[in-house]
C-alpha positions as CSV (number, residue, x, y, z in Angstrom):
1,M,16.4,6.8,-6.3
2,I,15.9,3.3,-7.9
3,L,12.6,4.1,-9.5
4,L,14.1,7.0,-11.5
5,S,16.9,4.8,-12.9
6,L,14.3,2.1,-13.9
7,K,11.7,4.5,-15.2
8,N,12.3,3.8,-18.8
9,R,12.0,0.0,-18.2
10,I,8.8,0.1,-16.1
11,D,5.5,0.4,-17.8
12,Q,3.9,3.8,-17.2
13,Q,0.6,2.1,-16.3
14,V,2.4,0.2,-13.5
15,I,3.8,3.4,-12.2
16,E,0.4,5.1,-12.3
17,K,-1.2,2.1,-10.4
18,I,1.4,2.3,-7.7
19,K,0.9,6.1,-7.3
20,A,-2.8,5.7,-7.1
21,L,-2.5,3.0,-4.4
22,L,-0.1,5.2,-2.4
23,E,-2.4,8.2,-2.6
24,S,-5.4,6.2,-1.4
25,L,-3.6,4.7,1.5
26,E,-3.9,6.2,5.0
27,Y,-2.4,3.5,7.1
28,G,-0.8,0.3,5.8
29,S,1.7,-0.9,3.2
30,I,2.2,-1.5,-0.5
31,Q,4.2,-4.6,-1.5
32,I,5.7,-5.0,-4.9
33,T,6.6,-8.5,-6.1
34,V,9.3,-8.9,-8.8
35,H,10.2,-12.0,-10.8
36,D,12.9,-12.0,-13.4
37,S,13.3,-8.2,-13.1
38,Q,9.6,-7.7,-13.9
39,I,6.9,-6.4,-11.5
40,T,4.4,-9.3,-11.4
41,Q,2.2,-8.3,-8.4
42,I,1.2,-5.4,-6.3
43,D,-0.4,-5.9,-2.9
44,K,-2.1,-3.3,-0.8
45,L,-2.5,-4.0,2.9
46,E,-4.7,-1.3,4.5
47,K,-5.3,-0.9,8.2
48,H,-8.3,0.7,9.7
49,R,-7.9,2.1,13.2
50,L,-11.0,1.8,15.4
51,P,-11.4,3.7,18.7
52,L,-11.5,1.6,21.8
53,L,-14.9,1.5,23.6
54,R,-14.7,1.7,27.4
55,K,-16.6,-1.1,29.2
56,T,-18.8,0.1,32.0
57,K,-19.3,-2.0,35.2
58,P,-22.9,-2.9,36.1
59,G,-24.4,-0.5,38.7
60,R,-22.4,2.6,37.6
């Protein structure tokens, strides 16, 4: 696992932030941006699924 081999080089606060985002996510994705071997940005894309409402025809 890559995270384990980099654990000593990644700030513990960053690891905790990623864990918190993952735990709060039901549907979606987490994107981690890296520049010069450093995590510079973490994006959370969350999807909310809504039930479809049936349309009724007039007169029914």
